[in-house]
C-alpha positions in Angstrom: -33.1 31.9 45.4 -30.0 29.7 45.0 -29.5 28.0 41.7 -29.5 24.2 41.4 -26.0 22.6 41.6 -24.5 21.4 38.4 -24.5 17.7 38.0 -21.3 15.7 37.4 -22.6 14.9 33.8 -22.9 18.6 33.0 -19.3 19.2 33.9 -17.9 16.1 32.1 -16.2 16.8 28.8 -17.9 15.4 25.7 -15.9 12.5 24.2 -15.1 12.6 20.5 -17.1 10.3 18.3 -15.3 7.5 16.6 -16.3 8.1 13.0 -12.6 8.7 12.0 -11.7 5.2 12.9 -14.6 3.7 11.1 -13.3 5.6 8.0 -9.9 4.1 8.6 -11.5 0.6 8.8 -13.2 1.1 5.5 -10.0 2.3 3.9 -8.3 -0.8 5.3 -11.0 -3.0 3.7 -10.4 -1.3 0.3 -6.6 -1.9 0.4 -6.9 -5.4 1.7 -9.5 -6.3 -1.1 -7.4 -4.7 -3.8 -4.3 -6.8 -2.9 -6.5 -9.8 -2.6 -7.7 -9.3 -6.2 -4.1 -8.8 -7.4 -3.1 -12.2 -6.0 -6.3 -14.1 -6.9 -5.4 -15.0 -10.5 -1.9 -16.2 -9.5 -3.6 -18.4 -6.9 -5.6 -20.3 -9.6 -3.2 -19.9 -12.5 -3.0 -23.6 -13.3 -6.8 -23.8 -13.5 -7.0 -20.8 -15.7 -4.3 -22.1 -18.1 -6.1 -25.5 -18.2 -9.5 -23.9 -19.1 -8.3 -21.3 -21.5 -5.2 -22.9 -23.1 -3.1 -19.9 -22.2 0.7 -20.4 -21.9 2.9 -19.4 -19.0 4.3 -16.6 -21.1 0.9 -15.2 -21.9 -0.1 -15.4 -18.2 3.0 -13.4 -17.4 1.9 -10.7 -19.8 -1.5 -10.8 -18.2 0.0 -10.3 -14.7 2.2 -7.4 -16.0 -0.9 -5.7 -17.6 -2.3 -5.0 -14.2 0.9 -3.4 -12.8 1.3 -1.4 -16.1 -2.2 0.1 -15.8 -1.6 0.8 -12.1 1.6 2.6 -12.6 0.4 4.5 -15.7 -2.7 5.9 -14.0 -1.2 6.5 -10.5 -0.4 10.2 -10.9 -3.7 10.9 -12.8 -5.5 9.1 -10.0 -3.8 11.3 -7.4 -4.7 14.4 -9.3 -8.3 13.3 -9.4 -8.3 12.9 -5.6 -6.8 16.4 -5.1 -9.1 18.1 -7.5 -12.4 16.3 -7.0 -11.9 14.9 -3.5 -10.9 11.5 -2.1 -14.5 10.4 -1.6 -15.3 10.5 -5.3 -12.0 9.0 -6.3 -12.7 6.0 -4.0 -16.3 5.7 -5.3 -14.9 5.4 -8.8 -12.1 3.0 -7.9 -14.4 0.9 -5.7 -17.2 0.3 -8.2 -14.8 0.3 -11.2 -12.6 -2.5 -9.8 -15.7 -4.4 -8.6 -17.0 -4.5 -12.2 -13.6 -5.5 -13.6 -13.1 -8.3 -11.1 -16.5 -9.7 -12.1 -15.8 -9.1 -15.7 -12.7 -11.3 -15.4 -15.1 -14.3 -15.3 -16.1 -13.5 -19.0 -12.6 -13.6 -20.4 -12.2 -16.4 -22.9 -15.8 -17.3 -22.6 -18.9 -16.7 -24.7 -18.4 -13.9 -27.2 -14.9 -13.4 -25.9 -13.8 -17.0 -26.5 -11.9 -16.1 -29.7 -10.0 -13.3 -27.9 -9.0 -15.0 -24.7 -5.6 -13.5 -24.3 -6.5 -9.9 -25.4 -9.6 -9.9 -23.2 -7.6 -10.9 -20.1 -4.9 -8.2 -20.9 -7.6 -5.5 -21.3 -9.5 -6.4 -18.2 -6.5 -6.6 -16.0 -5.0 -3.4 -17.4 -8.2 -1.5 -16.7 -8.3 -3.1 -13.2 -4.8 -1.6 -12.6 -6.0 1.8 -14.0 -9.0 2.0 -11.7 -6.8 1.0 -8.8 -4.5 4.0 -9.5 -6.5 6.5 -7.3 -6.8 4.1 -4.3 -3.7 4.8 -2.2 -3.4 8.6 -3.0 -7.1 9.1 -2.2 -6.9 7.1 1.0 -3.9 9.2 2.0 -5.7 12.4 1.4 -8.7 11.3 3.4 -6.5 10.4 6.3 -4.9 13.8 6.2 -8.3 15.3 6.6 -9.7 12.9 9.2 -6.8 11.9 11.4 -5.0 14.4 13.8 -1.4 15.1 12.8 0.0 13.3 15.8 -1.5 9.9 14.5 -1.3 10.2 10.8 1.7 7.9 10.2 0.0 5.3 12.5 -3.3 5.5 10.5 -1.4 5.3 7.2 0.5 2.2 8.5 -2.8 0.5 9.4 -4.2 1.2 5.8 -0.9 0.1 4.1 -0.6 -2.9 6.4 -4.0 -4.2 5.5 -2.6 -5.0 2.1 -0.8 -7.9 3.7 -4.1 -9.4 4.9 -5.3 -9.6 1.3 -2.0 -10.9 0.0 -2.0 -13.6 2.7 -5.6 -14.6 2.4 -5.9 -14.7 -1.4 -4.1 -18.0 -2.2 -6.1 -19.9 0.4 -9.5 -18.1 0.3 -9.8 -17.6 -3.4 -8.2 -21.0 -4.2 -10.7 -22.7 -1.9 -13.6 -20.8 -3.4 -12.4 -21.7 -6.8 -12.1 -25.3 -6.0 -15.7 -25.4 -4.8 -17.5 -23.4 -7.5 -14.9 -22.7 -10.2 -12.7 -19.6 -10.7 -15.2 -17.8 -12.9 -18.1 -17.8 -10.4 -15.5 -17.0 -7.7 -14.6 -13.8 -9.6 -18.2 -12.8 -9.8 -18.6 -13.3 -6.0 -15.5 -11.3 -5.2 -16.7 -8.5 -7.5 -20.0 -8.4 -5.6 -18.1 -8.2 -2.3 -16.1 -5.3 -3.6 -19.2 -3.5 -4.9 -20.7 -3.9 -1.4 -17.8 -2.3 0.2 -17.9 0.6 -2.4 -21.6 1.0 -1.5 -20.7 1.3 2.2 -18.2 4.0 1.3 -20.7 5.8 -0.9 -23.1 5.9 1.9 -20.9 6.5 4.9 -17.7 8.1 3.7 -16.9 11.7 3.0 -14.0 14.0 2.5 -13.9 15.9 5.8 -15.2 15.4 9.4 -17.3 18.6 9.1 -19.3 17.0 6.3 -20.2 13.9 8.2 -23.5 13.9 10.2 -22.1 11.3 12.7 -19.3 13.4 14.0 -19.7 15.6 17.1 -17.9 18.9 17.8 -15.3 17.1 19.9 -14.2 14.9 17.0 -14.3 17.7 14.5 -12.1 19.7 16.8 -9.4 17.0 16.7 -8.5 18.1 13.2 -8.2 21.9 12.8 -9.3 23.5 9.5 -5.6 24.2 8.6 -5.0 20.4 8.7 -7.7 19.6 6.2 -6.1 20.5 2.9 -8.3 22.4 0.4 -8.7 21.8 -3.3 -5.4 22.8 -5.1 -5.4 26.1 -6.8 -3.3 24.5 -9.5 -1.4 27.5 -10.8 1.9 26.4 -9.2 1.6 22.8 -9.9 4.5 22.5 -12.4 6.9 24.4 -10.2 5.8 22.2 -7.3 6.6 19.1 -9.2 10.2 20.2 -9.2 10.4 20.0 -5.4 13.8 18.6 -4.6 12.6 16.8 -1.4 9.8 15.1 -3.4 12.2 13.9 -6.0 14.7 12.5 -3.5 11.9 10.9 -1.5 10.5 9.3 -4.7 14.0 7.8 -5.5 14.2 6.6 -1.9 10.9 4.8 -2.2 12.1 3.2 -5.4 14.8 1.6 -3.4 12.2 0.3 -0.9 10.1 -1.0 -3.8 13.1 -2.8 -5.3 13.9 -4.6 -2.0 10.3 -5.6 -1.4 9.5 -6.8 -4.9 12.7 -8.7 -5.0 11.5 -10.7 -1.9 7.9 -11.0 -3.3 9.0 -12.5 -6.6 12.1 -14.6 -5.7 12.1 -15.7 -2.0 10.0 -18.7 -2.8 12.5 -19.7 -5.6 15.4 -18.9 -3.3 14.3 -21.4 -0.7 14.1 -24.1 -3.4 17.4 -23.4 -5.2 19.7 -22.4 -2.3 18.3 -24.5 0.6 16.8 -27.4 -1.4 13.2 -27.0 0.0 10.3 -28.7 -1.6 7.7 -26.6 -3.4 5.1 -27.0 -0.6 7.6 -26.2 2.2 9.0 -23.2 0.3 5.4 -21.8 0.0 4.9 -22.1 3.7 8.2 -20.4 4.5 7.5 -17.6 2.0 4.2 -16.9 3.8 6.0 -16.7 7.1 8.5 -14.2 5.7 5.7 -12.1 4.1 3.7 -12.0 7.3 6.3 -9.7 8.8 4.7 -6.9 6.9 1.4 -7.3 8.8 2.7 -5.9 12.1 5.8 -3.9 10.9 3.9 -1.4 8.6 1.6 -0.1 11.4 4.5 -0.3 13.9 6.6 1.9 11.7 3.9 4.5 11.5 3.4 4.4 15.3 7.1 4.8 16.0 7.4 7.7 13.6 4.5 9.6 15.2 5.9 9.1 18.7 9.3 10.2 17.6 8.0 13.3 16.0 6.5 14.3 19.3 9.7 13.3 21.3 12.5 14.5 18.9 10.9 17.0 16.5 9.4 16.7 13.0 12.4 16.0 10.8 14.2 13.6 13.0 10.9 11.8 13.9 10.0 11.3 10.2 13.5 10.3 9.2 15.0 8.1 11.8 12.6 5.1 11.4 13.1 4.7 7.6 16.9 5.3 7.9 17.3 2.7 10.7 14.8 0.3 8.9 16.7 0.4 5.6 20.1 0.0 7.3 18.8 -2.9 9.3 17.2 -4.6 6.3 20.5 -4.3 4.3 22.5 -5.9 7.1 19.9 -8.6 7.8 19.7 -9.5 4.2 23.4 -10.1 4.1 23.3 -12.2 7.1 20.4 -14.2 5.7 22.3 -15.1 2.6 25.2 -16.4 4.8 23.0 -18.4 7.2 24.3 -21.8 7.8 20.9 -23.6 8.1 17.3 -23.1 6.9 16.0 -22.0 10.3 18.5 -19.2 10.6 17.8 -18.0 7.1 14.0 -17.9 7.6 14.4 -16.0 10.9 16.8 -13.5 9.3 14.6 -13.1 6.2 11.6 -12.4 8.4 13.5 -9.7 10.3 14.8 -8.2 7.1 11.3 -8.0 5.7 10.0 -6.5 8.9 12.8 -3.9 8.9 12.0 -2.7 5.3 8.3 -2.7 6.1 8.9 -0.2 9.0 9.9 2.3 6.3 6.5 2.3 4.5 4.2 4.5 6.6 6.8 7.2 7.5 7.9 7.5 3.9 4.3 7.6 2.6 3.1 10.2 5.1 6.2 12.3 4.4 5.1 12.5 0.7 1.7 13.6 1.8 3.1 16.3 4.0 5.5 17.5 1.3 2.6 17.8 -1.0 0.4 20.1 1.1 -2.8 20.9 -0.7 -1.4 18.6 -3.6 -1.0 15.8 -1.0 -2.7 13.0 -3.1 -0.6 13.9 -6.2 2.6 13.9 -4.2 1.8 10.5 -2.7 1.0 9.2 -6.2 4.4 10.3 -7.5 6.2 8.7 -4.5 4.2 5.5 -5.1 5.0 5.5 -8.8 8.7 5.5 -7.9 8.2 2.6 -5.5 6.5 0.6 -8.2 9.1 1.4 -10.9 11.8 0.2 -8.5 9.7 -2.9 -8.0 9.4 -3.5 -11.7 13.2 -3.5 -12.0 13.8 -6.0 -9.1 12.6 -9.2 -10.7 14.6 -8.8 -13.8 17.9 -7.4 -12.3 17.9 -10.1 -9.6 17.4 -12.9 -12.2 20.3 -11.6 -14.4 22.7 -11.2 -11.4 21.7 -14.6 -10.1 22.4 -16.2 -13.4 25.9 -14.8 -13.6 26.9 -14.9 -9.9 24.4 -17.0 -8.0 21.3 -16.3 -6.0 23.0 -14.9 -3.0 24.7 -12.3 -5.2 21.3 -11.5 -6.7 19.8 -10.8 -3.3 22.8 -8.8 -2.1 22.1 -6.2 -4.8 19.0 -5.3 -2.8 21.2 -4.6 0.2 23.3 -2.1 -1.9 20.1 -0.5 -3.1 19.0 0.0 0.5 22.2 1.8 1.4 21.7 4.1 -1.6 18.2 4.8 -0.3 19.6 5.8 3.1 22.0 8.3 1.5 19.1 9.9 -0.3 17.4 10.6 3.1 20.4 12.7 4.0 19.4 15.2 1.3 15.7 15.3 2.2 15.0 18.5 4.2 11.6 17.9 5.6 9.8 20.9 6.9 7.0 20.5 9.3 3.6 21.3 7.7 1.6 24.4 8.8 -0.3 22.1 11.2 2.6 22.2 13.6 0.4 23.3 16.5 -1.9 20.4 16.0 0.8 18.0 16.8 0.7 18.8 20.5 -2.9 18.1 21.0 
């Protein structure tokens, strides 16, 4: 008796499920909301000062408290993600930041009325501290969930989502505050963050093999060797001396200097140098900042494709090197632009060029770290934020002595130094080399 013929469906390969991209989408929500919260108080700073009698100087300290907590707890946050897993680290950062966003509403009110300034500083510092694990944990999860060939692209998407939060905060939070007041608005945004954290608690996990929604085809996309295990920890101190990691951290400090210089001073530059009104300069600043939205994912996509075409070291290196060189040159051209339109276009392109560097640099830190990938990423990110902390002060001092164009040109020089640092970074392809061809 002859056997029945196989159907076309029986011969068809099983398509991988898409759980990994839902994980990426949740991570994008985390980073977008986090940067939304960072920009929410600046969006309503005048209302807060009116209601609480805080001075501009005091508000400056409150803003700095967040970044101080963030930088101070960045490396401990990365270690938490490495030792206990990215899922737990994101649960802690999600619910922790949700509670602190909501708690901002109580600062200077009720029992805290007599301690307005100190309560704001404490709440924002703790918000920054709970934010520390976010990006290292997200990076570790992406290493486990996304095939090697697409990791820079995925990291670019998660990093690029921060721009959505930065762009929406002034309008969305400002409008919500106008309608119901800034204190209730904080409570609502805290609840939104808690809801996202609950979604992650329910749906997220550290590895594809732990998720009930993945099929064999999706789990096969990431080999066991690509999913970093819990660090053994015995070689941690020696590993911190890694020369490539040190140089990459210094390079990312140069990127941070350039970006923070534009974040803090481009609005003022349009007013002082080009004579724009305050309203017009805000619009132009938003246009320049929007370059990050597409450039961060694009930098990751280009890096992944160049790794496949040119090999690992060249593919990871060429995008940040060209991006930093281009941003340095474009910034020089922008400061010499003859009219406002030319200046805006050149600043936009300069911001896009520096943003191309983000994903390749970030994923290089993850790959250098191996099983300590989240800690390595946290060290690199700490360097970027320390460079960012220096930018507003150095730019202001140079501008006071030599003019605003000179203040901006310092960032071009910093970028050139960053490019030179890349020449000393000897990236070695991770043990997942065979996975890159799949």
